[in-house]
PQR file of N, CA, C, O and H, with PARSE charges and radii, in Angstrom:
ATOM      1  N   MET A   1      71.845 121.433  88.990 -0.4000 1.5000
ATOM      2  CA  MET A   1      72.700 120.300  88.575 -0.0000 2.0000
ATOM      3  C   MET A   1      73.854 120.795  87.340  0.5500 1.7000
ATOM      4  O   MET A   1      73.671 121.618  86.444 -0.5500 1.4000
ATOM      5  N   ARG A   2      74.876 120.125  87.589 -0.4000 1.5000
ATOM      6  CA  ARG A   2      75.762 120.456  86.625 -0.0000 2.0000
ATOM      7  C   ARG A   2      76.126 119.560  85.423  0.5500 1.7000
ATOM      8  O   ARG A   2      76.096 118.332  85.497 -0.5500 1.4000
ATOM      9  H   ARG A   2      75.025 119.455  88.317  0.4000 1.0000
ATOM     10  N   PRO A   3      76.469 120.238  84.317 -0.5600 1.5000
ATOM     11  CA  PRO A   3      76.411 119.423  83.237  0.2800 2.0000
ATOM     12  C   PRO A   3      78.033 118.253  83.412  0.5500 1.7000
ATOM     13  O   PRO A   3      79.032 118.357  84.124 -0.5500 1.4000
ATOM     14  N   PRO A   4      77.712 117.478  82.639 -0.5600 1.5000
ATOM     15  CA  PRO A   4      79.037 116.464  82.719  0.2800 2.0000
ATOM     16  C   PRO A   4      80.183 116.951  82.055  0.5500 1.7000
ATOM     17  O   PRO A   4      80.215 117.364  80.896 -0.5500 1.4000
ATOM     18  N   LEU A   5      81.103 116.881  82.836 -0.4000 1.5000
ATOM     19  CA  LEU A   5      82.571 117.377  82.585 -0.0000 2.0000
ATOM     20  C   LEU A   5      82.841 116.591  80.929  0.5500 1.7000
ATOM     21  O   LEU A   5      82.504 115.421  80.742 -0.5500 1.4000
ATOM     22  H   LEU A   5      81.077 116.546  83.778  0.4000 1.0000
ATOM     23  N   PRO A   6      83.353 117.268  80.057 -0.5600 1.5000
ATOM     24  CA  PRO A   6      83.763 116.728  78.437  0.2800 2.0000
ATOM     25  C   PRO A   6      84.757 115.861  78.590  0.5500 1.7000
ATOM     26  O   PRO A   6      85.775 116.312  79.116 -0.5500 1.4000
ATOM     27  N   VAL A   7      84.748 114.211  78.130 -0.4000 1.5000
ATOM     28  CA  VAL A   7      85.775 113.826  77.914 -0.0000 2.0000
ATOM     29  C   VAL A   7      86.825 114.227  77.088  0.5500 1.7000
ATOM     30  O   VAL A   7      86.709 114.739  75.975 -0.5500 1.4000
ATOM     31  H   VAL A   7      83.921 113.844  77.702  0.4000 1.0000
ATOM     32  N   ILE A   8      88.127 113.903  77.844 -0.4000 1.5000
ATOM     33  CA  ILE A   8      89.238 114.276  76.925 -0.0000 2.0000
ATOM     34  C   ILE A   8      89.634 113.299  76.175  0.5500 1.7000
ATOM     35  O   ILE A   8      89.597 112.266  76.843 -0.5500 1.4000
ATOM     36  H   ILE A   8      88.222 113.487  78.749  0.4000 1.0000
ATOM     37  N   VAL A   9      90.106 113.053  74.791 -0.4000 1.5000
ATOM     38  CA  VAL A   9      90.489 112.024  74.419 -0.0000 2.0000
ATOM     39  C   VAL A   9      92.142 112.222  74.109  0.5500 1.7000
ATOM     40  O   VAL A   9      92.918 111.266  74.115 -0.5500 1.4000
ATOM     41  H   VAL A   9      90.136 113.892  74.249  0.4000 1.0000
ATOM     42  N   SER A  10      92.421 113.164  73.926 -0.4000 1.5000
ATOM     43  CA  SER A  10      93.910 113.903  73.787 -0.0000 2.0000
ATOM     44  C   SER A  10      94.350 114.989  74.577  0.5500 1.7000
ATOM     45  O   SER A  10      93.497 115.853  74.784 -0.5500 1.4000
ATOM     46  H   SER A  10      91.791 113.940  73.921  0.4000 1.0000
ATOM     47  N   LEU A  11      95.514 115.166  75.087 -0.4000 1.5000
ATOM     48  CA  LEU A  11      95.907 116.586  75.809 -0.0000 2.0000
ATOM     49  C   LEU A  11      96.439 117.340  74.423  0.5500 1.7000
ATOM     50  O   LEU A  11      96.278 118.555  74.305 -0.5500 1.4000
ATOM     51  H   LEU A  11      96.207 114.465  74.919  0.4000 1.0000
ATOM     52  N   ARG A  12      96.793 116.907  73.848 -0.4000 1.5000
ATOM     53  CA  ARG A  12      97.529 117.533  72.759 -0.0000 2.0000
ATOM     54  C   ARG A  12      96.310 118.365  71.675  0.5500 1.7000
ATOM     55  O   ARG A  12      96.661 119.260  70.906 -0.5500 1.4000
ATOM     56  H   ARG A  12      96.924 115.920  73.944  0.4000 1.0000
ATOM     57  N   THR A  13      95.047 117.945  71.774 -0.4000 1.5000
ATOM     58  CA  THR A  13      94.026 118.399  70.705 -0.0000 2.0000
ATOM     59  C   THR A  13      92.929 119.135  71.567  0.5500 1.7000
ATOM     60  O   THR A  13      91.986 119.684  70.998 -0.5500 1.4000
ATOM     61  H   THR A  13      94.762 117.218  72.398  0.4000 1.0000
ATOM     62  N   TYR A  14      93.066 119.147  73.106 -0.4000 1.5000
ATOM     63  CA  TYR A  14      92.160 119.621  73.877 -0.0000 2.0000
ATOM     64  C   TYR A  14      92.077 121.190  73.942  0.5500 1.7000
ATOM     65  O   TYR A  14      92.980 121.903  74.381 -0.5500 1.4000
ATOM     66  H   TYR A  14      93.833 118.702  73.568  0.4000 1.0000
ATOM     67  N   PRO A  15      90.916 121.616  73.465 -0.5600 1.5000
ATOM     68  CA  PRO A  15      90.840 123.258  72.789  0.2800 2.0000
ATOM     69  C   PRO A  15      90.839 124.254  73.565  0.5500 1.7000
ATOM     70  O   PRO A  15      90.943 125.435  73.233 -0.5500 1.4000
ATOM     71  N   LYS A  16      90.672 123.635  75.079 -0.4000 1.5000
ATOM     72  CA  LYS A  16      90.632 124.714  76.319 -0.0000 2.0000
ATOM     73  C   LYS A  16      91.803 124.634  76.916  0.5500 1.7000
ATOM     74  O   LYS A  16      92.558 123.667  76.811 -0.5500 1.4000
ATOM     75  H   LYS A  16      90.588 122.675  75.348  0.4000 1.0000
ATOM     76  N   ARG A  17      92.063 125.842  77.706 -0.4000 1.5000
ATOM     77  CA  ARG A  17      93.333 126.215  78.635 -0.0000 2.0000
ATOM     78  C   ARG A  17      93.545 125.539  79.565  0.5500 1.7000
ATOM     79  O   ARG A  17      94.670 125.067  79.729 -0.5500 1.4000
ATOM     80  H   ARG A  17      91.449 126.628  77.792  0.4000 1.0000
ATOM     81  N   PHE A  18      92.228 125.229  80.693 -0.4000 1.5000
ATOM     82  CA  PHE A  18      92.048 124.461  81.775 -0.0000 2.0000
ATOM     83  C   PHE A  18      91.355 123.297  81.508  0.5500 1.7000
ATOM     84  O   PHE A  18      90.532 123.177  80.601 -0.5500 1.4000
ATOM     85  H   PHE A  18      91.314 125.613  80.560  0.4000 1.0000
ATOM     86  N   LEU A  19      91.743 122.274  82.444 -0.4000 1.5000
ATOM     87  CA  LEU A  19      90.643 121.326  82.796 -0.0000 2.0000
ATOM     88  C   LEU A  19      90.728 120.883  84.346  0.5500 1.7000
ATOM     89  O   LEU A  19      91.624 121.033  85.176 -0.5500 1.4000
ATOM     90  H   LEU A  19      92.412 122.371  83.181  0.4000 1.0000
ATOM     91  N   ARG A  20      89.624 120.362  84.412 -0.4000 1.5000
ATOM     92  CA  ARG A  20      89.208 119.931  85.898 -0.0000 2.0000
ATOM     93  C   ARG A  20      90.369 118.975  86.603  0.5500 1.7000
ATOM     94  O   ARG A  20      91.087 118.462  85.744 -0.5500 1.4000
ATOM     95  H   ARG A  20      88.895 120.240  83.738  0.4000 1.0000
ATOM     96  N   PRO A  21      90.684 118.652  87.823 -0.5600 1.5000
ATOM     97  CA  PRO A  21      91.285 117.862  88.457  0.2800 2.0000
ATOM     98  C   PRO A  21      90.687 116.435  88.333  0.5500 1.7000
ATOM     99  O   PRO A  21      91.405 115.442  88.451 -0.5500 1.4000
ATOM    100  N   LEU A  22      89.097 116.345  88.047 -0.4000 1.5000
ATOM    101  CA  LEU A  22      88.662 114.969  87.881 -0.0000 2.0000
ATOM    102  C   LEU A  22      88.674 114.721  86.368  0.5500 1.7000
ATOM    103  O   LEU A  22      88.452 113.532  86.140 -0.5500 1.4000
ATOM    104  H   LEU A  22      88.514 117.152  87.952  0.4000 1.0000
ATOM    105  N   GLN A  23      88.864 115.469  85.233 -0.4000 1.5000
ATOM    106  CA  GLN A  23      89.314 114.749  83.901 -0.0000 2.0000
ATOM    107  C   GLN A  23      90.474 114.447  83.922  0.5500 1.7000
ATOM    108  O   GLN A  23      90.750 113.386  83.363 -0.5500 1.4000
ATOM    109  H   GLN A  23      89.044 116.435  85.419  0.4000 1.0000
ATOM    110  N   LEU A  24      91.426 115.111  84.462 -0.4000 1.5000
ATOM    111  CA  LEU A  24      93.028 114.628  84.317 -0.0000 2.0000
ATOM    112  C   LEU A  24      92.770 113.184  85.350  0.5500 1.7000
ATOM    113  O   LEU A  24      93.383 112.169  85.021 -0.5500 1.4000
ATOM    114  H   LEU A  24      91.202 115.973  84.916  0.4000 1.0000
ATOM    115  N   ALA A  25      92.161 113.148  86.177 -0.4000 1.5000
ATOM    116  CA  ALA A  25      92.304 111.801  86.962 -0.0000 2.0000
ATOM    117  C   ALA A  25      91.548 110.587  86.066  0.5500 1.7000
ATOM    118  O   ALA A  25      91.730 109.413  86.387 -0.5500 1.4000
ATOM    119  H   ALA A  25      91.663 113.972  86.445  0.4000 1.0000
ATOM    120  N   ARG A  26      90.717 110.932  84.960 -0.4000 1.5000
ATOM    121  CA  ARG A  26      89.656 109.918  84.159 -0.0000 2.0000
ATOM    122  C   ARG A  26      90.829 110.170  82.976  0.5500 1.7000
ATOM    123  O   ARG A  26      90.913 109.233  82.182 -0.5500 1.4000
ATOM    124  H   ARG A  26      90.568 111.886  84.699  0.4000 1.0000
ATOM    125  N   TYR A  27      91.538 111.040  82.794 -0.4000 1.5000
ATOM    126  CA  TYR A  27      92.150 110.692  81.564 -0.0000 2.0000
ATOM    127  C   TYR A  27      93.551 109.500  82.102  0.5500 1.7000
ATOM    128  O   TYR A  27      93.970 108.545  81.448 -0.5500 1.4000
ATOM    129  H   TYR A  27      91.470 111.801  83.440  0.4000 1.0000
ATOM    130  N   THR A  28      93.869 109.814  83.022 -0.4000 1.5000
ATOM    131  CA  THR A  28      95.367 109.357  83.066 -0.0000 2.0000
ATOM    132  C   THR A  28      95.444 107.973  83.551  0.5500 1.7000
ATOM    133  O   THR A  28      96.382 107.184  83.437 -0.5500 1.4000
ATOM    134  H   THR A  28      93.529 110.589  83.553  0.4000 1.0000
ATOM    135  N   GLY A  29      93.752 107.734  84.378 -0.4000 1.5000
ATOM    136  CA  GLY A  29      93.578 106.512  85.192 -0.0000 2.0000
ATOM    137  C   GLY A  29      94.244 106.091  86.628  0.5500 1.7000
ATOM    138  O   GLY A  29      94.478 105.021  87.190 -0.5500 1.4000
ATOM    139  H   GLY A  29      92.990 108.375  84.471  0.4000 1.0000
ATOM    140  N   ILE A  30      94.479 107.832  87.013 -0.4000 1.5000
ATOM    141  CA  ILE A  30      94.982 107.469  87.935 -0.0000 2.0000
ATOM    142  C   ILE A  30      93.493 108.097  89.413  0.5500 1.7000
ATOM    143  O   ILE A  30      92.554 108.733  88.934 -0.5500 1.4000
ATOM    144  H   ILE A  30      94.289 108.701  86.557  0.4000 1.0000
ATOM    145  N   SER A  31      93.471 107.905  90.613 -0.4000 1.5000
ATOM    146  CA  SER A  31      92.480 108.487  91.237 -0.0000 2.0000
ATOM    147  C   SER A  31      92.507 109.669  91.426  0.5500 1.7000
ATOM    148  O   SER A  31      93.561 110.282  91.257 -0.5500 1.4000
ATOM    149  H   SER A  31      94.233 107.388  91.002  0.4000 1.0000
ATOM    150  N   ILE A  32      91.199 110.394  91.883 -0.4000 1.5000
ATOM    151  CA  ILE A  32      91.168 111.800  92.322 -0.0000 2.0000
ATOM    152  C   ILE A  32      91.845 111.982  93.388  0.5500 1.7000
ATOM    153  O   ILE A  32      92.199 113.161  93.418 -0.5500 1.4000
ATOM    154  H   ILE A  32      90.343 109.897  92.021  0.4000 1.0000
ATOM    155  N   ARG A  33      92.265 111.321  94.426 -0.4000 1.5000
ATOM    156  CA  ARG A  33      92.692 111.013  95.790 -0.0000 2.0000
ATOM    157  C   ARG A  33      94.102 111.316  95.401  0.5500 1.7000
ATOM    158  O   ARG A  33      94.720 112.209  95.980 -0.5500 1.4000
ATOM    159  H   ARG A  33      91.977 110.363  94.402  0.4000 1.0000
ATOM    160  N   THR A  34      94.568 110.694  94.558 -0.4000 1.5000
ATOM    161  CA  THR A  34      96.425 110.538  94.366 -0.0000 2.0000
ATOM    162  C   THR A  34      96.563 112.112  93.484  0.5500 1.7000
ATOM    163  O   THR A  34      97.525 112.831  93.753 -0.5500 1.4000
ATOM    164  H   THR A  34      94.066 109.969  94.087  0.4000 1.0000
ATOM    165  N   ILE A  35      95.504 112.574  92.403 -0.4000 1.5000
ATOM    166  CA  ILE A  35      95.660 114.104  91.653 -0.0000 2.0000
ATOM    167  C   ILE A  35      95.837 115.134  93.153  0.5500 1.7000
ATOM    168  O   ILE A  35      96.894 115.702  93.427 -0.5500 1.4000
ATOM    169  H   ILE A  35      94.722 111.989  92.184  0.4000 1.0000
ATOM    170  N   CYS A  36      94.668 115.212  93.949 -0.4000 1.5000
ATOM    171  CA  CYS A  36      94.449 115.974  95.002 -0.0000 2.0000
ATOM    172  C   CYS A  36      95.720 116.027  95.633  0.5500 1.7000
ATOM    173  O   CYS A  36      96.312 117.105  95.695 -0.5500 1.4000
ATOM    174  H   CYS A  36      93.810 114.751  93.726  0.4000 1.0000
ATOM    175  N   HIS A  37      96.404 114.576  96.298 -0.4000 1.5000
ATOM    176  CA  HIS A  37      97.560 114.743  96.822 -0.0000 2.0000
ATOM    177  C   HIS A  37      98.884 115.395  96.312  0.5500 1.7000
ATOM    178  O   HIS A  37      99.828 115.767  97.009 -0.5500 1.4000
ATOM    179  H   HIS A  37      95.924 113.700  96.247  0.4000 1.0000
ATOM    180  N   HIS A  38      98.742 115.467  94.715 -0.4000 1.5000
ATOM    181  CA  HIS A  38      99.715 115.767  94.125 -0.0000 2.0000
ATOM    182  C   HIS A  38      99.560 117.466  94.292  0.5500 1.7000
ATOM    183  O   HIS A  38     100.466 118.273  94.500 -0.5500 1.4000
ATOM    184  H   HIS A  38      97.975 115.165  94.149  0.4000 1.0000
ATOM    185  N   ILE A  39      98.370 117.676  94.160 -0.4000 1.5000
ATOM    186  CA  ILE A  39      98.067 119.403  94.296 -0.0000 2.0000
ATOM    187  C   ILE A  39      98.750 119.811  95.552  0.5500 1.7000
ATOM    188  O   ILE A  39      99.795 120.460  95.583 -0.5500 1.4000
ATOM    189  H   ILE A  39      97.634 117.021  93.991  0.4000 1.0000
ATOM    190  N   GLU A  40      98.089 119.389  96.582 -0.4000 1.5000
ATOM    191  CA  GLU A  40      98.551 119.632  97.753 -0.0000 2.0000
ATOM    192  C   GLU A  40     100.444 119.595  98.074  0.5500 1.7000
ATOM    193  O   GLU A  40     101.201 120.150  98.871 -0.5500 1.4000
ATOM    194  H   GLU A  40      97.240 118.862  96.557  0.4000 1.0000
ATOM    195  N   LYS A  41     100.568 118.733  97.086 -0.4000 1.5000
ATOM    196  CA  LYS A  41     102.341 118.523  97.493 -0.0000 2.0000
ATOM    197  C   LYS A  41     102.870 119.872  96.535  0.5500 1.7000
ATOM    198  O   LYS A  41     103.891 120.509  96.795 -0.5500 1.4000
ATOM    199  H   LYS A  41      99.953 118.282  96.439  0.4000 1.0000
ATOM    200  N   GLY A  42     102.215 120.077  95.709 -0.4000 1.5000
ATOM    201  CA  GLY A  42     102.895 121.355  94.768 -0.0000 2.0000
ATOM    202  C   GLY A  42     103.279 120.820  93.414  0.5500 1.7000
ATOM    203  O   GLY A  42     103.488 121.657  92.536 -0.5500 1.4000
ATOM    204  H   GLY A  42     101.386 119.559  95.497  0.4000 1.0000
ATOM    205  N   ALA A  43     103.379 119.763  93.172 -0.4000 1.5000
ATOM    206  CA  ALA A  43     103.405 118.615  92.309 -0.0000 2.0000
ATOM    207  C   ALA A  43     102.991 118.756  91.027  0.5500 1.7000
ATOM    208  O   ALA A  43     103.578 118.381  90.012 -0.5500 1.4000
ATOM    209  H   ALA A  43     103.209 119.082  93.885  0.4000 1.0000
ATOM    210  N   LEU A  44     101.573 119.517  91.156 -0.4000 1.5000
ATOM    211  CA  LEU A  44     100.816 119.561  90.080 -0.0000 2.0000
ATOM    212  C   LEU A  44     100.340 121.221  90.435  0.5500 1.7000
ATOM    213  O   LEU A  44      99.691 121.550  91.428 -0.5500 1.4000
ATOM    214  H   LEU A  44     101.096 119.822  91.980  0.4000 1.0000
ATOM    215  N   PRO A  45     100.754 121.987  89.545 -0.5600 1.5000
ATOM    216  CA  PRO A  45      99.994 123.606  90.037  0.2800 2.0000
ATOM    217  C   PRO A  45      98.951 123.396  88.972  0.5500 1.7000
ATOM    218  O   PRO A  45      98.932 122.833  87.878 -0.5500 1.4000
ATOM    219  N   VAL A  46      97.755 124.328  89.999 -0.4000 1.5000
ATOM    220  CA  VAL A  46      96.497 124.937  89.936 -0.0000 2.0000
ATOM    221  C   VAL A  46      96.582 126.593  90.044  0.5500 1.7000
ATOM    222  O   VAL A  46      97.483 127.348  90.411 -0.5500 1.4000
ATOM    223  H   VAL A  46      97.771 124.786  90.888  0.4000 1.0000
ATOM    224  N   LYS A  47      95.295 126.801  89.580 -0.4000 1.5000
ATOM    225  CA  LYS A  47      94.758 127.784  89.704 -0.0000 2.0000
ATOM    226  C   LYS A  47      93.323 127.898  90.169  0.5500 1.7000
ATOM    227  O   LYS A  47      92.714 126.836  90.293 -0.5500 1.4000
ATOM    228  H   LYS A  47      94.563 126.188  89.283  0.4000 1.0000
ATOM    229  N   ARG A  48      92.675 129.057  90.451 -0.4000 1.5000
ATOM    230  CA  ARG A  48      91.130 129.140  90.716 -0.0000 2.0000
ATOM    231  C   ARG A  48      90.522 129.973  89.944  0.5500 1.7000
ATOM    232  O   ARG A  48      90.719 131.187  90.012 -0.5500 1.4000
ATOM    233  H   ARG A  48      93.170 129.920  90.350  0.4000 1.0000
ATOM    234  N   ARG A  49      89.605 129.346  89.009 -0.4000 1.5000
ATOM    235  CA  ARG A  49      88.738 129.961  88.141 -0.0000 2.0000
ATOM    236  C   ARG A  49      87.519 130.155  88.740  0.5500 1.7000
ATOM    237  O   ARG A  49      86.952 129.066  88.831 -0.5500 1.4000
ATOM    238  H   ARG A  49      89.445 128.360  88.954  0.4000 1.0000
ATOM    239  N   GLY A  50      86.633 131.362  89.345 -0.4000 1.5000
ATOM    240  CA  GLY A  50      85.518 131.096  90.059 -0.0000 2.0000
ATOM    241  C   GLY A  50      85.315 130.232  91.069  0.5500 1.7000
ATOM    242  O   GLY A  50      84.212 129.706  91.218 -0.5500 1.4000
ATOM    243  H   GLY A  50      87.094 132.246  89.270  0.4000 1.0000
ATOM    244  N   GLY A  51      86.358 129.977  91.893 -0.4000 1.5000
ATOM    245  CA  GLY A  51      86.001 129.220  93.025 -0.0000 2.0000
ATOM    246  C   GLY A  51      86.491 127.759  92.713  0.5500 1.7000
ATOM    247  O   GLY A  51      86.891 126.920  93.519 -0.5500 1.4000
ATOM    248  H   GLY A  51      87.254 130.405  91.772  0.4000 1.0000
ATOM    249  N   ILE A  52      86.363 127.659  91.365 -0.4000 1.5000
ATOM    250  CA  ILE A  52      86.907 126.212  91.039 -0.0000 2.0000
ATOM    251  C   ILE A  52      88.066 125.772  90.759  0.5500 1.7000
ATOM    252  O   ILE A  52      88.519 126.433  89.824 -0.5500 1.4000
ATOM    253  H   ILE A  52      86.038 128.341  90.710  0.4000 1.0000
ATOM    254  N   LEU A  53      88.988 124.744  91.206 -0.4000 1.5000
ATOM    255  CA  LEU A  53      90.792 124.606  90.930 -0.0000 2.0000
ATOM    256  C   LEU A  53      90.430 123.730  89.713  0.5500 1.7000
ATOM    257  O   LEU A  53      89.707 122.738  89.615 -0.5500 1.4000
ATOM    258  H   LEU A  53      88.620 124.207  91.965  0.4000 1.0000
ATOM    259  N   VAL A  54      91.386 124.622  88.549 -0.4000 1.5000
ATOM    260  CA  VAL A  54      91.368 123.788  87.176 -0.0000 2.0000
ATOM    261  C   VAL A  54      93.102 123.861  87.153  0.5500 1.7000
ATOM    262  O   VAL A  54      93.774 124.526  87.942 -0.5500 1.4000
ATOM    263  H   VAL A  54      91.973 125.428  88.628  0.4000 1.0000
ATOM    264  N   ILE A  55      93.574 123.097  86.166 -0.4000 1.5000
ATOM    265  CA  ILE A  55      94.676 122.573  85.958 -0.0000 2.0000
ATOM    266  C   ILE A  55      95.273 123.304  84.547  0.5500 1.7000
ATOM    267  O   ILE A  55      94.815 123.035  83.436 -0.5500 1.4000
ATOM    268  H   ILE A  55      93.028 122.557  85.526  0.4000 1.0000
ATOM    269  N   PRO A  56      96.212 124.131  84.743 -0.5600 1.5000
ATOM    270  CA  PRO A  56      96.502 124.551  83.023  0.2800 2.0000
ATOM    271  C   PRO A  56      96.933 123.162  82.245  0.5500 1.7000
ATOM    272  O   PRO A  56      97.706 122.324  82.711 -0.5500 1.4000
ATOM    273  N   VAL A  57      96.200 123.080  80.814 -0.4000 1.5000
ATOM    274  CA  VAL A  57      96.888 121.969  79.906 -0.0000 2.0000
ATOM    275  C   VAL A  57      98.117 121.809  79.960  0.5500 1.7000
ATOM    276  O   VAL A  57      98.376 120.647  80.272 -0.5500 1.4000
ATOM    277  H   VAL A  57      95.572 123.760  80.435  0.4000 1.0000
ATOM    278  N   GLU A  58      98.998 122.423  79.805 -0.4000 1.5000
ATOM    279  CA  GLU A  58     100.389 122.430  79.769 -0.0000 2.0000
ATOM    280  C   GLU A  58     100.800 121.387  80.778  0.5500 1.7000
ATOM    281  O   GLU A  58     101.126 120.212  80.604 -0.5500 1.4000
ATOM    282  H   GLU A  58      98.788 123.367  79.552  0.4000 1.0000
ATOM    283  N   ALA A  59     100.695 122.178  81.982 -0.4000 1.5000
ATOM    284  CA  ALA A  59     101.159 121.087  83.218 -0.0000 2.0000
ATOM    285  C   ALA A  59     100.425 119.811  83.320  0.5500 1.7000
ATOM    286  O   ALA A  59     100.898 118.936  84.045 -0.5500 1.4000
ATOM    287  H   ALA A  59     100.431 123.132  82.123  0.4000 1.0000
ATOM    288  N   ALA A  60      99.399 119.613  82.723 -0.4000 1.5000
ATOM    289  CA  ALA A  60      98.742 118.415  82.638 -0.0000 2.0000
ATOM    290  C   ALA A  60      99.179 117.246  81.783  0.5500 1.7000
ATOM    291  O   ALA A  60      99.087 116.028  81.942 -0.5500 1.4000
ATOM    292  H   ALA A  60      99.014 120.324  82.134  0.4000 1.0000
ATOM    293  N   ARG A  61      99.703 118.034  80.789 -0.4000 1.5000
ATOM    294  CA  ARG A  61     100.654 117.290  79.252 -0.0000 2.0000
ATOM    295  C   ARG A  61     101.719 116.679  80.036  0.5500 1.7000
ATOM    296  O   ARG A  61     102.120 115.532  79.835 -0.5500 1.4000
ATOM    297  H   ARG A  61      99.778 119.023  80.660  0.4000 1.0000
ATOM    298  N   GLU A  62     102.272 117.642  81.135 -0.4000 1.5000
ATOM    299  CA  GLU A  62     103.571 117.030  81.547 -0.0000 2.0000
ATOM    300  C   GLU A  62     103.323 115.956  82.748  0.5500 1.7000
ATOM    301  O   GLU A  62     104.057 114.983  82.922 -0.5500 1.4000
ATOM    302  H   GLU A  62     101.947 118.573  81.298  0.4000 1.0000
ATOM    303  N   TYR A  63     102.345 116.223  83.442 -0.4000 1.5000
ATOM    304  CA  TYR A  63     102.041 115.201  84.357 -0.0000 2.0000
ATOM    305  C   TYR A  63     101.707 113.958  84.015  0.5500 1.7000
ATOM    306  O   TYR A  63     102.000 113.011  84.745 -0.5500 1.4000
ATOM    307  H   TYR A  63     101.749 117.014  83.301  0.4000 1.0000
ATOM    308  N   ALA A  64     100.965 113.786  82.710 -0.4000 1.5000
ATOM    309  CA  ALA A  64     100.479 112.828  82.152 -0.0000 2.0000
ATOM    310  C   ALA A  64     101.715 111.890  81.454  0.5500 1.7000
ATOM    311  O   ALA A  64     101.818 110.669  81.336 -0.5500 1.4000
ATOM    312  H   ALA A  64     100.727 114.556  82.117  0.4000 1.0000
ATOM    313  N   ALA A  65     102.465 112.828  81.111 -0.4000 1.5000
ATOM    314  CA  ALA A  65     103.622 112.103  80.470 -0.0000 2.0000
ATOM    315  C   ALA A  65     104.589 111.416  81.302  0.5500 1.7000
ATOM    316  O   ALA A  65     105.262 110.489  80.853 -0.5500 1.4000
ATOM    317  H   ALA A  65     102.382 113.820  81.207  0.4000 1.0000
ATOM    318  N   GLU A  66     104.719 111.959  82.860 -0.4000 1.5000
ATOM    319  CA  GLU A  66     105.364 111.112  83.600 -0.0000 2.0000
ATOM    320  C   GLU A  66     104.282 110.079  84.179  0.5500 1.7000
ATOM    321  O   GLU A  66     104.854 109.160  84.766 -0.5500 1.4000
ATOM    322  H   GLU A  66     104.172 112.713  83.225  0.4000 1.0000
ATOM    323  N   ALA A  67     103.433 110.008  84.183 -0.4000 1.5000
ATOM    324  CA  ALA A  67     102.193 109.209  84.977 -0.0000 2.0000
ATOM    325  C   ALA A  67     102.467 107.978  84.151  0.5500 1.7000
ATOM    326  O   ALA A  67     101.791 106.962  84.315 -0.5500 1.4000
ATOM    327  H   ALA A  67     102.969 110.755  83.707  0.4000 1.0000
TER
END
């Protein structure tokens, strides 16, 4: 079983360089399906780290500001 994802209080103070799509969905209050749709459209850039999709924090900040 995977450990739970950390809750993001602020993207400005988030200490890591990447976050998971589910974390961004929870932070913004947008559904995970919508986040995945934006990833598929190319509106939200992602990288693959160890087979897992991650979003750079800078891109997440810009996305959250528009949401």
